[in-house]
HTML snippet that shows the backbone in 3Dmol.js (N, CA, C, O; Angstrom):
<script src="https://3Dmol.org/build/3Dmol-min.js"></script>
<div id="view" style="width:600px;height:400px;position:relative"></div>
<script>
const pdb = `
ATOM      1  N   MET A   1      -2.869  -9.270   6.349  1.00  0.00           N
ATOM      2  CA  MET A   1      -2.858 -10.299   7.359  1.00  0.00           C
ATOM      3  C   MET A   1      -4.125 -11.121   7.212  1.00  0.00           C
ATOM      4  O   MET A   1      -5.221 -10.566   7.147  1.00  0.00           O
ATOM      5  N   GLN A   2      -3.988 -12.414   7.160  1.00  0.00           N
ATOM      6  CA  GLN A   2      -5.141 -13.295   7.075  1.00  0.00           C
ATOM      7  C   GLN A   2      -5.182 -14.177   8.315  1.00  0.00           C
ATOM      8  O   GLN A   2      -4.161 -14.731   8.723  1.00  0.00           O
ATOM      9  N   VAL A   3      -6.355 -14.305   8.911  1.00  0.00           N
ATOM     10  CA  VAL A   3      -6.528 -15.113  10.103  1.00  0.00           C
ATOM     11  C   VAL A   3      -7.696 -16.062   9.868  1.00  0.00           C
ATOM     12  O   VAL A   3      -8.782 -15.641   9.471  1.00  0.00           O
ATOM     13  N   ALA A   4      -7.462 -17.338  10.115  1.00  0.00           N
ATOM     14  CA  ALA A   4      -8.531 -18.334   9.979  1.00  0.00           C
ATOM     15  C   ALA A   4      -9.112 -18.632  11.359  1.00  0.00           C
ATOM     16  O   ALA A   4      -8.513 -18.295  12.380  1.00  0.00           O
ATOM     17  N   LEU A   5     -10.266 -19.257  11.380  1.00  0.00           N
ATOM     18  CA  LEU A   5     -10.905 -19.598  12.645  1.00  0.00           C
ATOM     19  C   LEU A   5     -10.061 -20.551  13.480  1.00  0.00           C
ATOM     20  O   LEU A   5     -10.202 -20.582  14.702  1.00  0.00           O
ATOM     21  N   THR A   6      -9.199 -21.317  12.855  1.00  0.00           N
ATOM     22  CA  THR A   6      -8.384 -22.291  13.578  1.00  0.00           C
ATOM     23  C   THR A   6      -7.022 -21.735  13.987  1.00  0.00           C
ATOM     24  O   THR A   6      -6.260 -22.436  14.653  1.00  0.00           O
ATOM     25  N   ASP A   7      -6.691 -20.498  13.609  1.00  0.00           N
ATOM     26  CA  ASP A   7      -5.400 -19.897  13.944  1.00  0.00           C
ATOM     27  C   ASP A   7      -5.378 -19.409  15.388  1.00  0.00           C
ATOM     28  O   ASP A   7      -6.382 -18.920  15.904  1.00  0.00           O
ATOM     29  N   LEU A   8      -4.220 -19.547  16.033  1.00  0.00           N
ATOM     30  CA  LEU A   8      -4.008 -18.962  17.353  1.00  0.00           C
ATOM     31  C   LEU A   8      -3.439 -17.561  17.157  1.00  0.00           C
ATOM     32  O   LEU A   8      -2.537 -17.358  16.344  1.00  0.00           O
ATOM     33  N   VAL A   9      -3.964 -16.609  17.897  1.00  0.00           N
ATOM     34  CA  VAL A   9      -3.548 -15.218  17.754  1.00  0.00           C
ATOM     35  C   VAL A   9      -3.174 -14.680  19.130  1.00  0.00           C
ATOM     36  O   VAL A   9      -3.943 -14.819  20.081  1.00  0.00           O
ATOM     37  N   GLU A  10      -1.992 -14.064  19.241  1.00  0.00           N
ATOM     38  CA  GLU A  10      -1.585 -13.422  20.488  1.00  0.00           C
ATOM     39  C   GLU A  10      -2.073 -11.982  20.470  1.00  0.00           C
ATOM     40  O   GLU A  10      -1.889 -11.267  19.485  1.00  0.00           O
ATOM     41  N   VAL A  11      -2.694 -11.563  21.561  1.00  0.00           N
ATOM     42  CA  VAL A  11      -3.207 -10.196  21.669  1.00  0.00           C
ATOM     43  C   VAL A  11      -2.684  -9.558  22.948  1.00  0.00           C
ATOM     44  O   VAL A  11      -2.226 -10.244  23.862  1.00  0.00           O
ATOM     45  N   GLN A  12      -2.759  -8.247  22.995  1.00  0.00           N
ATOM     46  CA  GLN A  12      -2.375  -7.515  24.190  1.00  0.00           C
ATOM     47  C   GLN A  12      -3.260  -6.282  24.298  1.00  0.00           C
ATOM     48  O   GLN A  12      -3.778  -5.793  23.295  1.00  0.00           O
ATOM     49  N   PRO A  13      -3.432  -5.780  25.518  1.00  0.00           N
ATOM     50  CA  PRO A  13      -4.254  -4.566  25.676  1.00  0.00           C
ATOM     51  C   PRO A  13      -3.644  -3.395  24.910  1.00  0.00           C
ATOM     52  O   PRO A  13      -2.423  -3.280  24.801  1.00  0.00           O
ATOM     53  N   TYR A  14      -4.495  -2.542  24.388  1.00  0.00           N
ATOM     54  CA  TYR A  14      -4.056  -1.362  23.643  1.00  0.00           C
ATOM     55  C   TYR A  14      -4.683  -0.121  24.257  1.00  0.00           C
ATOM     56  O   TYR A  14      -5.899  -0.055  24.431  1.00  0.00           O
ATOM     57  N   ASP A  15      -3.861   0.852  24.582  1.00  0.00           N
ATOM     58  CA  ASP A  15      -4.333   2.132  25.111  1.00  0.00           C
ATOM     59  C   ASP A  15      -4.313   3.146  23.971  1.00  0.00           C
ATOM     60  O   ASP A  15      -3.240   3.615  23.591  1.00  0.00           O
ATOM     61  N   PRO A  16      -5.469   3.494  23.420  1.00  0.00           N
ATOM     62  CA  PRO A  16      -5.493   4.394  22.262  1.00  0.00           C
ATOM     63  C   PRO A  16      -4.980   5.801  22.582  1.00  0.00           C
ATOM     64  O   PRO A  16      -4.604   6.543  21.674  1.00  0.00           O
ATOM     65  N   PHE A  17      -4.964   6.164  23.845  1.00  0.00           N
ATOM     66  CA  PHE A  17      -4.537   7.514  24.209  1.00  0.00           C
ATOM     67  C   PHE A  17      -3.082   7.565  24.675  1.00  0.00           C
ATOM     68  O   PHE A  17      -2.628   8.604  25.155  1.00  0.00           O
ATOM     69  N   SER A  18      -2.346   6.460  24.541  1.00  0.00           N
ATOM     70  CA  SER A  18      -0.935   6.458  24.932  1.00  0.00           C
ATOM     71  C   SER A  18      -0.094   7.333  23.996  1.00  0.00           C
ATOM     72  O   SER A  18       1.009   7.741  24.357  1.00  0.00           O
ATOM     73  N   GLN A  19      -0.602   7.616  22.819  1.00  0.00           N
ATOM     74  CA  GLN A  19       0.120   8.443  21.857  1.00  0.00           C
ATOM     75  C   GLN A  19      -0.418   9.876  21.805  1.00  0.00           C
ATOM     76  O   GLN A  19      -0.015  10.661  20.947  1.00  0.00           O
ATOM     77  N   GLY A  20      -1.314  10.208  22.712  1.00  0.00           N
ATOM     78  CA  GLY A  20      -1.869  11.562  22.761  1.00  0.00           C
ATOM     79  C   GLY A  20      -3.373  11.528  22.892  1.00  0.00           C
ATOM     80  O   GLY A  20      -4.003  10.505  22.623  1.00  0.00           O
ATOM     81  N   ALA A  21      -3.947  12.629  23.299  1.00  0.00           N
ATOM     82  CA  ALA A  21      -5.384  12.691  23.568  1.00  0.00           C
ATOM     83  C   ALA A  21      -6.236  12.696  22.308  1.00  0.00           C
ATOM     84  O   ALA A  21      -7.428  12.393  22.377  1.00  0.00           O
ATOM     85  N   SER A  22      -5.658  13.032  21.156  1.00  0.00           N
ATOM     86  CA  SER A  22      -6.462  13.139  19.941  1.00  0.00           C
ATOM     87  C   SER A  22      -6.323  11.912  19.042  1.00  0.00           C
ATOM     88  O   SER A  22      -6.439  12.021  17.822  1.00  0.00           O
ATOM     89  N   SER A  23      -6.078  10.764  19.629  1.00  0.00           N
ATOM     90  CA  SER A  23      -5.924   9.536  18.852  1.00  0.00           C
ATOM     91  C   SER A  23      -7.295   9.060  18.356  1.00  0.00           C
ATOM     92  O   SER A  23      -8.244   8.962  19.135  1.00  0.00           O
ATOM     93  N   TYR A  24      -7.390   8.767  17.061  1.00  0.00           N
ATOM     94  CA  TYR A  24      -8.639   8.266  16.508  1.00  0.00           C
ATOM     95  C   TYR A  24      -8.346   7.428  15.272  1.00  0.00           C
ATOM     96  O   TYR A  24      -7.254   7.506  14.707  1.00  0.00           O
ATOM     97  N   LEU A  25      -9.309   6.635  14.857  1.00  0.00           N
ATOM     98  CA  LEU A  25      -9.186   5.797  13.677  1.00  0.00           C
ATOM     99  C   LEU A  25      -9.763   6.552  12.489  1.00  0.00           C
ATOM    100  O   LEU A  25     -10.930   6.943  12.500  1.00  0.00           O
ATOM    101  N   GLY A  26      -8.948   6.751  11.476  1.00  0.00           N
ATOM    102  CA  GLY A  26      -9.393   7.510  10.317  1.00  0.00           C
ATOM    103  C   GLY A  26      -9.964   6.657   9.211  1.00  0.00           C
ATOM    104  O   GLY A  26     -10.873   7.097   8.507  1.00  0.00           O
ATOM    105  N   GLN A  27      -9.450   5.428   9.034  1.00  0.00           N
ATOM    106  CA  GLN A  27      -9.889   4.589   7.927  1.00  0.00           C
ATOM    107  C   GLN A  27      -9.526   3.134   8.194  1.00  0.00           C
ATOM    108  O   GLN A  27      -8.492   2.841   8.795  1.00  0.00           O
ATOM    109  N   VAL A  28     -10.380   2.232   7.743  1.00  0.00           N
ATOM    110  CA  VAL A  28     -10.122   0.795   7.831  1.00  0.00           C
ATOM    111  C   VAL A  28     -10.529   0.159   6.514  1.00  0.00           C
ATOM    112  O   VAL A  28     -11.618   0.419   6.003  1.00  0.00           O
ATOM    113  N   ASP A  29      -9.655  -0.673   5.964  1.00  0.00           N
ATOM    114  CA  ASP A  29      -9.994  -1.456   4.782  1.00  0.00           C
ATOM    115  C   ASP A  29     -10.270  -2.876   5.241  1.00  0.00           C
ATOM    116  O   ASP A  29      -9.420  -3.494   5.881  1.00  0.00           O
ATOM    117  N   VAL A  30     -11.444  -3.402   4.925  1.00  0.00           N
ATOM    118  CA  VAL A  30     -11.852  -4.734   5.373  1.00  0.00           C
ATOM    119  C   VAL A  30     -12.134  -5.595   4.156  1.00  0.00           C
ATOM    120  O   VAL A  30     -12.829  -5.170   3.233  1.00  0.00           O
ATOM    121  N   GLU A  31     -11.594  -6.808   4.155  1.00  0.00           N
ATOM    122  CA  GLU A  31     -11.880  -7.771   3.096  1.00  0.00           C
ATOM    123  C   GLU A  31     -12.647  -8.932   3.710  1.00  0.00           C
ATOM    124  O   GLU A  31     -12.206  -9.524   4.695  1.00  0.00           O
ATOM    125  N   VAL A  32     -13.785  -9.253   3.132  1.00  0.00           N
ATOM    126  CA  VAL A  32     -14.631 -10.316   3.649  1.00  0.00           C
ATOM    127  C   VAL A  32     -14.607 -11.472   2.668  1.00  0.00           C
ATOM    128  O   VAL A  32     -14.743 -11.273   1.461  1.00  0.00           O
ATOM    129  N   GLY A  33     -14.434 -12.675   3.185  1.00  0.00           N
ATOM    130  CA  GLY A  33     -14.411 -13.858   2.335  1.00  0.00           C
ATOM    131  C   GLY A  33     -15.091 -15.025   3.020  1.00  0.00           C
ATOM    132  O   GLY A  33     -15.478 -14.934   4.185  1.00  0.00           O
ATOM    133  N   PHE A  34     -15.232 -16.101   2.309  1.00  0.00           N
ATOM    134  CA  PHE A  34     -15.833 -17.305   2.860  1.00  0.00           C
ATOM    135  C   PHE A  34     -14.796 -18.083   3.651  1.00  0.00           C
ATOM    136  O   PHE A  34     -13.636 -18.153   3.244  1.00  0.00           O
ATOM    137  N   ALA A  35     -15.191 -18.670   4.774  1.00  0.00           N
ATOM    138  CA  ALA A  35     -14.277 -19.470   5.595  1.00  0.00           C
ATOM    139  C   ALA A  35     -13.886 -20.746   4.867  1.00  0.00           C
ATOM    140  O   ALA A  35     -12.741 -21.187   4.971  1.00  0.00           O
ATOM    141  N   GLY A  36     -14.802 -21.340   4.143  1.00  0.00           N
ATOM    142  CA  GLY A  36     -14.525 -22.556   3.383  1.00  0.00           C
ATOM    143  C   GLY A  36     -14.733 -22.313   1.897  1.00  0.00           C
ATOM    144  O   GLY A  36     -15.677 -21.624   1.509  1.00  0.00           O
ATOM    145  N   THR A  37     -13.871 -22.866   1.071  1.00  0.00           N
ATOM    146  CA  THR A  37     -13.983 -22.624  -0.371  1.00  0.00           C
ATOM    147  C   THR A  37     -15.172 -23.356  -0.989  1.00  0.00           C
ATOM    148  O   THR A  37     -15.601 -23.010  -2.090  1.00  0.00           O
ATOM    149  N   ARG A  38     -15.697 -24.334  -0.317  1.00  0.00           N
ATOM    150  CA  ARG A  38     -16.851 -25.079  -0.858  1.00  0.00           C
ATOM    151  C   ARG A  38     -18.179 -24.380  -0.613  1.00  0.00           C
ATOM    152  O   ARG A  38     -19.194 -24.750  -1.203  1.00  0.00           O
ATOM    153  N   LYS A  39     -18.180 -23.382   0.242  1.00  0.00           N
ATOM    154  CA  LYS A  39     -19.426 -22.709   0.602  1.00  0.00           C
ATOM    155  C   LYS A  39     -19.535 -21.336  -0.058  1.00  0.00           C
ATOM    156  O   LYS A  39     -19.905 -20.362   0.598  1.00  0.00           O
ATOM    157  N   THR A  40     -19.222 -21.253  -1.325  1.00  0.00           N
ATOM    158  CA  THR A  40     -19.336 -19.980  -2.046  1.00  0.00           C
ATOM    159  C   THR A  40     -20.695 -19.885  -2.726  1.00  0.00           C
ATOM    160  O   THR A  40     -21.448 -20.857  -2.789  1.00  0.00           O
ATOM    161  N   THR A  41     -20.987 -18.706  -3.226  1.00  0.00           N
ATOM    162  CA  THR A  41     -22.244 -18.483  -3.928  1.00  0.00           C
ATOM    163  C   THR A  41     -21.994 -17.552  -5.112  1.00  0.00           C
ATOM    164  O   THR A  41     -21.088 -16.719  -5.069  1.00  0.00           O
ATOM    165  N   ASP A  42     -22.778 -17.691  -6.146  1.00  0.00           N
ATOM    166  CA  ASP A  42     -22.673 -16.814  -7.307  1.00  0.00           C
ATOM    167  C   ASP A  42     -23.555 -15.581  -7.160  1.00  0.00           C
ATOM    168  O   ASP A  42     -23.475 -14.659  -7.971  1.00  0.00           O
ATOM    169  N   VAL A  43     -24.397 -15.562  -6.126  1.00  0.00           N
ATOM    170  CA  VAL A  43     -25.296 -14.439  -5.888  1.00  0.00           C
ATOM    171  C   VAL A  43     -24.504 -13.329  -5.191  1.00  0.00           C
ATOM    172  O   VAL A  43     -23.962 -13.558  -4.110  1.00  0.00           O
ATOM    173  N   PRO A  44     -24.424 -12.135  -5.782  1.00  0.00           N
ATOM    174  CA  PRO A  44     -23.659 -11.053  -5.156  1.00  0.00           C
ATOM    175  C   PRO A  44     -24.363 -10.524  -3.903  1.00  0.00           C
ATOM    176  O   PRO A  44     -25.590 -10.504  -3.814  1.00  0.00           O
ATOM    177  N   TYR A  45     -23.544 -10.100  -2.946  1.00  0.00           N
ATOM    178  CA  TYR A  45     -24.092  -9.496  -1.728  1.00  0.00           C
ATOM    179  C   TYR A  45     -24.367  -8.024  -1.966  1.00  0.00           C
ATOM    180  O   TYR A  45     -23.684  -7.376  -2.759  1.00  0.00           O
ATOM    181  N   ASP A  46     -25.366  -7.500  -1.277  1.00  0.00           N
ATOM    182  CA  ASP A  46     -25.664  -6.071  -1.327  1.00  0.00           C
ATOM    183  C   ASP A  46     -24.566  -5.354  -0.534  1.00  0.00           C
ATOM    184  O   ASP A  46     -24.496  -5.516   0.684  1.00  0.00           O
ATOM    185  N   GLN A  47     -23.713  -4.568  -1.191  1.00  0.00           N
ATOM    186  CA  GLN A  47     -22.574  -3.938  -0.539  1.00  0.00           C
ATOM    187  C   GLN A  47     -22.993  -2.934   0.524  1.00  0.00           C
ATOM    188  O   GLN A  47     -22.321  -2.799   1.546  1.00  0.00           O
ATOM    189  N   ASP A  48     -24.088  -2.233   0.299  1.00  0.00           N
ATOM    190  CA  ASP A  48     -24.561  -1.274   1.294  1.00  0.00           C
ATOM    191  C   ASP A  48     -25.042  -1.982   2.552  1.00  0.00           C
ATOM    192  O   ASP A  48     -24.784  -1.525   3.666  1.00  0.00           O
ATOM    193  N   GLU A  49     -25.743  -3.103   2.372  1.00  0.00           N
ATOM    194  CA  GLU A  49     -26.228  -3.884   3.515  1.00  0.00           C
ATOM    195  C   GLU A  49     -25.053  -4.489   4.291  1.00  0.00           C
ATOM    196  O   GLU A  49     -25.056  -4.492   5.522  1.00  0.00           O
ATOM    197  N   LEU A  50     -24.055  -4.997   3.572  1.00  0.00           N
ATOM    198  CA  LEU A  50     -22.875  -5.564   4.203  1.00  0.00           C
ATOM    199  C   LEU A  50     -22.101  -4.482   4.962  1.00  0.00           C
ATOM    200  O   LEU A  50     -21.670  -4.713   6.092  1.00  0.00           O
ATOM    201  N   ALA A  51     -21.922  -3.318   4.360  1.00  0.00           N
ATOM    202  CA  ALA A  51     -21.223  -2.215   5.022  1.00  0.00           C
ATOM    203  C   ALA A  51     -21.956  -1.799   6.290  1.00  0.00           C
ATOM    204  O   ALA A  51     -21.323  -1.537   7.313  1.00  0.00           O
ATOM    205  N   SER A  52     -23.265  -1.736   6.233  1.00  0.00           N
ATOM    206  CA  SER A  52     -24.059  -1.374   7.406  1.00  0.00           C
ATOM    207  C   SER A  52     -23.882  -2.394   8.529  1.00  0.00           C
ATOM    208  O   SER A  52     -23.759  -2.019   9.695  1.00  0.00           O
ATOM    209  N   ALA A  53     -23.868  -3.681   8.181  1.00  0.00           N
ATOM    210  CA  ALA A  53     -23.680  -4.738   9.184  1.00  0.00           C
ATOM    211  C   ALA A  53     -22.300  -4.653   9.823  1.00  0.00           C
ATOM    212  O   ALA A  53     -22.175  -4.801  11.039  1.00  0.00           O
ATOM    213  N   VAL A  54     -21.264  -4.416   9.024  1.00  0.00           N
ATOM    214  CA  VAL A  54     -19.898  -4.301   9.549  1.00  0.00           C
ATOM    215  C   VAL A  54     -19.781  -3.088  10.461  1.00  0.00           C
ATOM    216  O   VAL A  54     -19.132  -3.163  11.504  1.00  0.00           O
ATOM    217  N   ILE A  55     -20.389  -1.987  10.090  1.00  0.00           N
ATOM    218  CA  ILE A  55     -20.351  -0.777  10.918  1.00  0.00           C
ATOM    219  C   ILE A  55     -21.046  -1.029  12.252  1.00  0.00           C
ATOM    220  O   ILE A  55     -20.533  -0.620  13.294  1.00  0.00           O
ATOM    221  N   GLN A  56     -22.194  -1.687  12.243  1.00  0.00           N
ATOM    222  CA  GLN A  56     -22.919  -1.958  13.478  1.00  0.00           C
ATOM    223  C   GLN A  56     -22.126  -2.869  14.404  1.00  0.00           C
ATOM    224  O   GLN A  56     -22.110  -2.652  15.615  1.00  0.00           O
ATOM    225  N   VAL A  57     -21.466  -3.888  13.852  1.00  0.00           N
ATOM    226  CA  VAL A  57     -20.696  -4.817  14.668  1.00  0.00           C
ATOM    227  C   VAL A  57     -19.424  -4.160  15.190  1.00  0.00           C
ATOM    228  O   VAL A  57     -19.043  -4.386  16.338  1.00  0.00           O
ATOM    229  N   GLY A  58     -18.768  -3.356  14.372  1.00  0.00           N
ATOM    230  CA  GLY A  58     -17.492  -2.760  14.751  1.00  0.00           C
ATOM    231  C   GLY A  58     -17.581  -1.370  15.307  1.00  0.00           C
ATOM    232  O   GLY A  58     -16.555  -0.715  15.489  1.00  0.00           O
ATOM    233  N   LEU A  59     -18.783  -0.894  15.586  1.00  0.00           N
ATOM    234  CA  LEU A  59     -18.994   0.488  15.992  1.00  0.00           C
ATOM    235  C   LEU A  59     -18.217   0.876  17.249  1.00  0.00           C
ATOM    236  O   LEU A  59     -17.682   1.982  17.320  1.00  0.00           O
ATOM    237  N   HIS A  60     -18.147  -0.002  18.225  1.00  0.00           N
ATOM    238  CA  HIS A  60     -17.505   0.326  19.496  1.00  0.00           C
ATOM    239  C   HIS A  60     -16.168  -0.371  19.683  1.00  0.00           C
ATOM    240  O   HIS A  60     -15.673  -0.456  20.807  1.00  0.00           O
ATOM    241  N   HIS A  61     -15.579  -0.866  18.615  1.00  0.00           N
ATOM    242  CA  HIS A  61     -14.280  -1.541  18.689  1.00  0.00           C
ATOM    243  C   HIS A  61     -13.168  -0.544  18.393  1.00  0.00           C
ATOM    244  O   HIS A  61     -13.295   0.307  17.513  1.00  0.00           O
ATOM    245  N   ILE A  62     -12.092  -0.662  19.134  1.00  0.00           N
ATOM    246  CA  ILE A  62     -10.923   0.182  18.900  1.00  0.00           C
ATOM    247  C   ILE A  62      -9.883  -0.681  18.202  1.00  0.00           C
ATOM    248  O   ILE A  62      -9.491  -1.729  18.716  1.00  0.00           O
ATOM    249  N   ILE A  63      -9.438  -0.242  17.032  1.00  0.00           N
ATOM    250  CA  ILE A  63      -8.466  -0.992  16.249  1.00  0.00           C
ATOM    251  C   ILE A  63      -7.161  -0.198  16.256  1.00  0.00           C
ATOM    252  O   ILE A  63      -7.125   0.936  15.779  1.00  0.00           O
ATOM    253  N   PRO A  64      -6.092  -0.783  16.793  1.00  0.00           N
ATOM    254  CA  PRO A  64      -4.820  -0.040  16.867  1.00  0.00           C
ATOM    255  C   PRO A  64      -4.165   0.088  15.493  1.00  0.00           C
ATOM    256  O   PRO A  64      -4.452  -0.691  14.585  1.00  0.00           O
ATOM    257  N   PRO A  65      -3.279   1.082  15.349  1.00  0.00           N
ATOM    258  CA  PRO A  65      -2.580   1.257  14.075  1.00  0.00           C
ATOM    259  C   PRO A  65      -1.608   0.123  13.818  1.00  0.00           C
ATOM    260  O   PRO A  65      -0.934   0.109  12.788  1.00  0.00           O
TER     261      PRO A  65
END
`;
const viewer = $3Dmol.createViewer("view");
viewer.addModel(pdb, "pdb");
viewer.setStyle({}, {cartoon: {color: "spectrum"}});
viewer.zoomTo();
viewer.render();
</script>
């Protein structure tokens, strides 16, 4: 699923425990890209630093299956 900044997205509340008390997120695959194709760079990002930033931002977010 790809979502751009200009896309409208419908959301609804999610109860993670509606399927049982032991509901948890086991794994997430995240793909990061540039919003505009003209703003790319040839300099590679530090993957460990990027992973740390994503973990800090998403630490308290619940992502439904």
